[in-house]
C-alpha positions as CSV (number, residue, x, y, z in Angstrom):
1,M,-58.9,33.2,73.8
2,L,-59.2,31.1,70.7
3,A,-55.4,30.9,70.4
4,D,-55.2,29.1,73.7
5,R,-57.4,26.3,72.4
6,V,-55.2,25.4,69.4
7,H,-52.8,22.5,69.9
8,P,-50.4,21.1,67.5
9,A,-51.8,18.3,65.3
10,G,-51.0,14.9,66.8
11,A,-49.6,16.2,70.1
12,G,-52.5,14.9,72.2
13,D,-52.5,11.5,70.5
14,A,-48.8,11.1,71.3
15,E,-49.4,11.9,75.0
16,E,-52.2,9.3,75.2
17,K,-50.2,6.6,73.6
18,A,-47.3,7.3,75.9
19,A,-49.6,7.1,79.0
20,A,-51.2,3.9,77.8
21,A,-47.9,2.1,77.1
22,P,-46.5,-0.1,79.9
23,A,-43.6,1.4,81.8
24,E,-40.2,0.0,80.7
25,P,-37.8,-1.1,83.4
26,A,-35.2,1.4,84.3
27,A,-32.1,1.5,82.3
28,A,-30.0,1.0,85.3
29,S,-31.6,-2.4,85.9
30,R,-30.5,-3.7,82.4
31,P,-27.2,-5.5,82.2
32,E,-24.9,-3.8,79.8
33,S,-23.0,-5.9,77.2
34,P,-20.0,-4.9,75.3
35,R,-20.7,-3.6,71.8
36,S,-19.4,-5.7,68.8
37,P,-19.2,-4.8,65.1
38,K,-21.2,-7.9,64.3
39,T,-24.2,-6.6,66.2
40,F,-24.9,-4.0,63.5
41,A,-26.7,-5.4,60.5
42,E,-24.8,-5.1,57.2
43,K,-26.4,-3.1,54.4
44,P,-27.9,-5.3,51.7
45,K,-26.1,-5.1,48.3
46,P,-28.2,-4.0,45.4
47,P,-29.1,-6.8,43.0
48,P,-27.2,-6.9,39.7
49,G,-29.0,-5.4,36.7
50,T,-29.4,-2.4,34.5
51,Y,-30.0,1.0,36.0
52,V,-31.2,4.2,34.4
53,I,-29.5,7.3,35.6
54,Q,-31.4,10.5,34.9
55,V,-29.2,13.5,34.2
56,P,-30.6,17.0,34.2
57,K,-31.2,18.4,30.8
58,D,-28.8,21.3,31.2
59,Q,-26.0,18.8,31.9
60,I,-26.5,16.6,28.8
61,I,-23.4,16.6,26.5
62,R,-24.4,16.8,22.8
63,V,-22.5,14.5,20.4
64,P,-21.5,16.1,18.2
65,P,-21.7,19.7,19.6
66,P,-23.9,22.1,17.5
67,E,-20.9,23.7,15.8
68,N,-19.5,20.3,14.8
69,A,-22.8,19.3,13.5
70,R,-23.1,22.4,11.3
71,R,-19.5,21.8,10.1
72,F,-20.3,18.2,9.3
73,E,-23.3,19.2,7.3
74,T,-21.3,21.7,5.3
75,Y,-18.6,19.1,4.5
76,T,-21.3,16.6,3.5
77,R,-22.9,19.1,1.1
78,R,-19.5,19.8,-0.5
79,A,-18.7,16.1,-0.9
80,R,-22.1,15.6,-2.6
81,R,-21.4,18.5,-5.0
82,R,-17.9,17.1,-5.8
83,S,-19.3,13.6,-6.3
84,R,-22.0,15.0,-8.7
85,G,-19.3,17.0,-10.5
86,C,-17.0,13.9,-10.9
87,C,-19.9,11.9,-12.2
88,C,-20.8,14.5,-14.7
89,C,-17.2,14.8,-15.8
90,L,-17.0,11.0,-16.3
91,A,-20.2,11.0,-18.2
92,W,-19.1,13.8,-20.5
93,T,-15.7,12.0,-21.1
94,A,-17.4,8.7,-21.9
95,A,-19.8,10.5,-24.3
96,L,-16.9,12.3,-26.0
97,L,-15.0,9.0,-26.5
98,L,-18.0,7.3,-27.8
99,F,-18.6,10.1,-30.2
100,L,-15.0,9.9,-31.4
101,L,-15.2,6.2,-31.9
102,I,-18.4,6.5,-33.9
103,A,-16.9,9.3,-36.0
104,L,-13.8,7.2,-36.7
105,A,-15.9,4.2,-37.6
106,A,-18.0,6.3,-39.9
107,A,-14.9,7.8,-41.6
108,A,-13.4,4.3,-42.0
109,G,-16.6,3.1,-43.6
110,I,-16.8,6.0,-46.0
111,L,-13.1,5.5,-47.0
112,Y,-13.7,1.8,-47.6
113,L,-16.8,2.5,-49.7
114,V,-15.1,5.2,-51.7
115,F,-11.6,3.7,-52.2
116,R,-12.2,-0.1,-51.9
117,P,-8.7,-0.8,-50.5
118,K,-7.0,-4.1,-51.4
119,I,-3.9,-5.7,-49.8
120,P,-0.8,-5.4,-52.0
121,K,0.7,-8.6,-53.5
122,Y,4.3,-9.6,-53.2
123,S,6.4,-12.5,-54.7
124,V,10.0,-13.6,-55.0
125,D,10.9,-13.9,-58.7
126,G,14.6,-14.7,-58.4
127,L,17.2,-15.7,-55.8
128,A,20.9,-15.8,-56.7
129,V,23.1,-17.3,-54.0
130,K,26.8,-16.9,-53.5
131,G,29.2,-18.0,-50.7
132,F,27.8,-21.6,-50.3
133,N,30.2,-24.4,-51.3
134,L,28.4,-27.6,-50.2
135,S,30.3,-29.8,-52.7
136,S,33.5,-29.5,-50.7
137,A,34.0,-31.8,-47.6
138,S,36.3,-29.3,-46.0
139,T,35.5,-27.6,-42.7
140,D,35.1,-24.2,-44.4
141,L,31.3,-24.5,-43.8
142,A,31.9,-23.8,-40.2
143,A,31.9,-20.1,-40.8
144,L,30.0,-18.8,-43.9
145,S,29.5,-15.4,-45.5
146,P,26.7,-16.0,-47.9
147,E,25.3,-13.4,-50.3
148,F,21.8,-13.4,-51.7
149,D,20.5,-11.2,-54.6
150,A,16.7,-11.3,-54.2
151,T,14.4,-10.2,-57.0
152,I,11.1,-9.1,-55.5
153,R,7.9,-8.2,-57.3
154,A,5.5,-5.7,-55.5
155,E,2.0,-5.1,-56.9
156,N,-0.4,-2.4,-55.9
157,P,-3.8,-3.5,-57.2
158,N,-5.7,-0.4,-55.9
159,K,-7.3,2.1,-58.3
160,K,-7.2,5.1,-55.9
161,I,-4.6,4.3,-53.3
162,G,-0.8,4.9,-53.4
163,I,1.8,3.4,-51.1
164,Y,4.9,5.1,-49.6
165,Y,7.6,2.5,-48.6
166,R,9.6,4.1,-45.9
167,S,13.0,3.5,-44.2
168,G,13.4,1.2,-41.3
169,S,12.6,-2.1,-43.1
170,S,14.3,-5.5,-42.9
171,V,14.5,-8.5,-45.2
172,E,15.9,-11.8,-43.9
173,V,16.5,-15.3,-45.4
174,S,16.7,-18.3,-43.2
175,Y,17.0,-22.1,-43.4
176,D,15.4,-24.3,-40.7
177,G,15.3,-21.4,-38.3
178,V,18.9,-20.3,-38.8
179,N,19.3,-16.8,-40.2
180,L,21.6,-16.8,-43.3
181,C,21.5,-13.2,-44.5
182,H,19.6,-9.9,-44.1
183,G,19.1,-6.7,-45.9
184,V,16.6,-3.8,-46.4
185,W,13.7,-2.9,-48.6
186,P,14.2,0.1,-50.8
187,T,12.3,3.3,-50.1
188,F,10.0,4.5,-52.9
189,Y,6.5,5.6,-53.8
190,Q,4.2,3.1,-55.6
191,G,1.3,4.6,-57.4
192,K,-2.1,3.2,-58.1
193,R,-2.3,0.0,-60.1
194,N,1.5,-0.2,-60.3
195,V,3.8,-3.2,-60.4
196,T,7.4,-2.6,-59.3
197,V,10.2,-5.2,-59.6
198,F,13.4,-4.6,-57.8
199,Q,16.5,-6.3,-56.5
200,T,17.9,-6.1,-53.0
201,A,21.2,-7.4,-51.8
202,L,21.2,-9.6,-48.7
203,T,24.5,-10.5,-46.9
204,G,25.6,-12.6,-43.9
205,S,28.8,-13.1,-42.1
206,G,30.2,-15.5,-39.6
207,I,27.3,-18.0,-40.1
208,R,28.0,-21.2,-38.4
209,L,26.1,-24.4,-39.2
210,A,26.0,-27.6,-37.3
211,A,27.2,-30.8,-39.0
212,A,23.7,-32.2,-39.1
213,M,22.4,-29.0,-40.9
214,Q,25.2,-29.1,-43.4
215,D,24.3,-32.7,-44.2
216,A,20.6,-31.7,-44.6
217,L,21.6,-28.9,-47.0
218,V,23.7,-31.3,-49.1
219,T,20.8,-33.8,-49.2
220,A,18.2,-31.1,-50.1
221,Q,20.5,-29.8,-52.9
222,S,21.0,-33.3,-54.3
223,R,17.2,-33.7,-54.5
224,G,17.0,-30.2,-56.2
225,E,14.7,-28.8,-53.5
226,V,16.3,-26.5,-50.9
227,P,13.5,-24.8,-48.8
228,L,14.2,-21.3,-47.6
229,E,12.1,-18.8,-45.7
230,M,12.1,-15.0,-46.4
231,N,10.6,-12.6,-43.8
232,I,10.0,-9.0,-44.7
233,K,9.0,-6.1,-42.5
234,V,8.5,-2.7,-44.1
235,P,6.8,0.5,-42.7
236,V,4.5,2.1,-45.2
237,R,2.0,5.0,-45.4
238,I,-1.1,4.7,-47.4
239,K,-2.3,7.7,-49.5
240,F,-6.1,8.0,-49.9
241,G,-6.5,10.8,-52.4
242,A,-5.1,13.9,-50.6
243,V,-5.1,12.1,-47.2
244,T,-2.0,10.1,-46.0
245,T,-2.3,7.8,-43.0
246,W,0.1,7.3,-40.2
247,T,2.9,4.7,-40.5
248,I,1.8,1.1,-40.5
249,T,3.8,-2.1,-40.8
250,V,3.4,-4.6,-43.6
251,K,4.7,-8.1,-42.8
252,V,5.4,-10.5,-45.6
253,R,6.5,-14.2,-45.3
254,C,7.6,-16.0,-48.4
255,D,8.4,-19.7,-48.5
256,V,10.8,-20.2,-51.5
257,T,12.3,-23.5,-52.7
258,V,15.3,-23.3,-55.0
259,D,17.0,-26.2,-56.8
260,K,20.4,-25.3,-55.5
261,L,22.4,-22.7,-53.6
262,A,24.2,-21.1,-56.5
263,A,24.2,-18.0,-58.6
264,D,22.2,-19.7,-61.3
265,S,19.6,-21.2,-58.9
266,R,16.1,-21.6,-60.1
267,I,12.9,-21.2,-58.0
268,V,11.0,-24.4,-57.8
269,S,8.0,-23.2,-55.8
270,K,7.0,-20.0,-53.9
271,S,4.2,-18.7,-51.8
272,C,3.8,-15.4,-49.9
273,S,1.4,-14.3,-47.2
274,V,0.8,-10.7,-46.1
275,K,-0.2,-9.2,-42.8
276,V,-0.9,-5.6,-42.0
277,D,-0.2,-4.2,-38.5
278,P,-2.1,-0.8,-38.3
279,F,-0.4,0.3,-35.0
């Protein structure tokens, strides 16, 4: 039959090769030698380098996982919306501040053109001194209690502006940096184009002068020129028509020279400077 003629592939070739090969000596004729671990060849170590390990697709770990990726995208969109909202808020705030500044500048310009404001003028017209006795060589000058009656002239040259002089003022008279007496500016309203002359009492107590300063005062009085300095700070409010401003501070410094420190002293020279502190 056909099935009897079929042989496995390569079976005949194997038999022919076995028959053609020389016969090996019997195993019994070989001398046996004891086995040693060194007789086995060691496995070669792989050379150092970079290896690529392929992992099946179903075992790949996603970084981040899909739910974390969606959450990160949501947070990113929220942060972008908040950032855009903050930028818009800052832009609107800056625009509002700019508008307010422009409005204030325009209002100030209109007020200046309409009212033409001028700085008030001040001067010291008289200064009567009591409590100084420089003619005596006694030691009473070690502690003085001087009294000054200052006559001050305040002029408002503005045609459409009034001035409210408020409480909280101070008037000081000093010599060579030493404060001799102090007092206050009276409170009153000064209308437009008004000149007001008033007297204010200035007092001091326990004033101690060094010997060198006493000698300087005696020398200055002998020459008929005693330089004094008057510093005035008075809070005021300016009235522009029906509008009254916030409280601002007027600072006046007057350099006054008198011929002597007495009740009948006479002013030899005087000059005053004015500064306005709007805030």
